[in-house]
N, C-alpha and C positions, 0 to 999 in steps of 0.2 A: 534655945541652945544654952547650955550651962557653961559659964566661963570658968575654966579651971586654971589655977595657978600652980598646981602641984601635980604629981603623978608622973607618968612616963614622959621622957623627953630625950632628944637626940642631939643636944647642943653641948659642945665642949664648954666647960665652965670658964675657961680662959677667954672664950669669945664674948661672954655676956658683959664683962666690964670693959671691953676693948673699944666699942663703937661710940664715938661722940657724934651726936646728931646735929651738931652745928656745922662749922666750916668744912670738915673733911668729907661731907656728903655732897659737896658742890659738883663733883664729877658725875655722880649719879643723876643729879638734877639736870645737868647739861645733856646727858645721854638719854634722858627719859622721853623726850619727844620722838627720837629716832626709834626707841624700843616700842613706843606706842604705835607708831606707823606700821611696824612689822607685825605687832600683835593684832591690831585692828584688821589689817588686810588678810592675815592668815585665818583668824577666827571667823571672819565674815564668809570666807570661802567654805570653811568647814561646816558652819552651822546654816549655810544658805541665807545669810542676811545681806541686806542692801548696804554696801560700803559707803554709799553717799548719804545714808540716813543720819540724822542727828541723834537717833536713838537705836543704833544697830544691835545692841545687846539686850534690848528689852525682853523680859521673860526668861532670861538666863541667870543662873546662879553660880557665882564665882567665889573662890577663896584665894586670898593672897597670903601665902605662908612666908613668914619673915618680912612682914609688911613695913617695918621701920616706921618712919613718920607718915606713911601713907601716900608717897609720891606716885605710886601706881594705882592704889585703891581708889583714890579720888577721881582721876580721869575716867576710870572704868565705870564708876558710879554715874558720872556725868553722861556717859553713853548709855545709861539706864539699866546696866546690869545690877542685879541684887548682889552686893559685895560684902564679904566678911574678911576682915583683915586680922591676922593673928601674928603675935611676936612673943618670944620668950622673955623679952626685956621690958619690964614695966615702964621704964622711962620712955621708950619708943611709943608705947601705947598711949601714954599720957600726952605726948606731943601730938600724936595723930588725932586724938580726940579734941585737942585745942584747935588744931587746924580746921577740923570739921565745924567747930563753933564759929570760925571766921569765914566759912565757905558754905552757906546754906544749901547750895546746889548739890553738894556732896554729903549732905547730912544723913543720907540713908545708909551710909557705911556703918556696919557693926564691927567695932574693934574689941578684941579680947586678948588678954595676956595668957596665952596658952600655947600648945604645940600641936603639930600635925598628929602625933601619936595619940594625944588626948582626944582629938576630934574623931579619930578612927574608933577609939573605945566608945565614943558617943554615937557611932554608926552614922556619921554625917556623910552626905554625898553632894557633889557639885558637878555642874556641867563642864567647868574648866577650873583647873588647879594651877596656880602660878607659884614658882619658887625662883626668884631672880636674885642672883648673887648671894645664894644661901648655901648651896650644897657643898661648896669648898670650906664651909665653916662648921659642918656637922661632924660628929664623931664617927658615924657609920653610914656612909653614903648609900650603900645597898639597902639597908634597913629603912633609911629615910625615903628612898624612892618607892619602896613597897608601901610606905604610909601614904605617899602622894597618890599612888595607883589605887589604893583602897578608898581614898577620898573621891576618886573620879568615877562618874557614872560610866556605864558601858557605852563605848563609842564617844565618850567625852574627851576633852583635850587636856593634856598636861604640857605646860610651858616652863622650860627651865633655861636659865642663862647662867653662865659661869665663865671661868678663865681656863684656857688650855694650858697644859703643862708643857710649854715649849720655851725655847731660849728667848724668842721674841717677847713672849708674855712675861718671862722673868725680868727682862730688861725694862719693859714698859710699865708693868704693873707693880713691881717691887722696887727696882733701882730708881726709875724715873718718878713714879707716882708717890712713893713713900720717902725716898731719901733725897731726891733732887728737887722736885716740884712741891713736895710735902702736901699733896692733895689728901693723903691718908696718913694716919698715925703709923709710925714705924712698928712693924710686926703685925699689921692688919692682916696680911696674907702670909701663909706658910707654903713654900714651894712644894713640899711633898703632898699637900692637900689639893693641889690643882688636879683637874681631871681632864683627860684627853677626850675628844669627841667619840673615839672608838670605845673607850672605857665606859663612857656614859651610855652609849647605845647598848652595850652588853648588859650593864646594870639594869637598864630599863626593860630590855628584853626579858630578863629574869623576873621582872615585876609585871609582865604581861602588858607592856606598853610598847607600841611599834613606832619607829621613827618615820616621820612623814616629810618633814622639811627641816633644814638647818641653814642658818645664815650667820655672818660675822658682823662685828661692829668695828669701824675704823675711825680713829681720831686724827684730825688734821691740826697740828700745833700752830700752823700759820694762820688759819682762820678761826680756830677754836671750835670747829664744828664736827659733829659725829655723822657718820653715814652708814648705810647698810651695804654690805659687800659679800662676795662669795668667799673671801679670805677668812677662814675660821681659825687661824693660827694663834690669835691672841684672845679676844673675847668673842663668845658666840652664844646664840640662842637656838634652842631646839624645840620643835613642835612635835608632839607625839599624840597618838590616839590610843585610848584604853581598849584593849581587846576584851572580848566577852568571856574568854576562857579564864581559868584560874591561873595562879602563879606558875611559871615554868620552873622546873627543878634545875638549879645551876650549882649543884654541890661541888 
């Protein structure tokens, strides 16, 4: 695979300098075990893998789009998937590679500073494509989802998590997380960029990806714990399957 740092991309330039990989990512680290539980269970069902195996994803090829410092890529590699992590921010890739050096078990992850659009141009294909907390930061969500679909093998899985455009999400993700608790830098999220589950389902349908499962994540401020819930009004994760037909016309 060729690691490109130029060419087509779908990342708003204002986003590239916004993310500090230090303290502000604590919330994602805290949520990660819950996300992994959902992902492991769902993908084991889809690919017919043993959920009790220490290596449930052996033989499968995954790509983590917008991988950041590798907090998802590394545990997927520990479950023996062949993982490629990509990010448009060089600083994130540098940090991810440093963490691999400190964690030999996850040393198989390939990190590249590039974009989903560039991988499409290279005609790369994967059994599962992940884009967690990414779509709300891209310039054109519909085009981004077409790229994710193009990277996914027929009957492969596309996994996207994001923030709902609801008043509860505005209160918790912007007011609380950015201005009160200061988990994230002010301005990390833009309210108009949030996507409702219905909008995401339509976007993915136009990219020939069918919705199969959806779940929400809930945070308990008293215990500091995250849990999986049926409530998708704030943060949610969606599991989709790539259809064999070409893109649907949604003009």
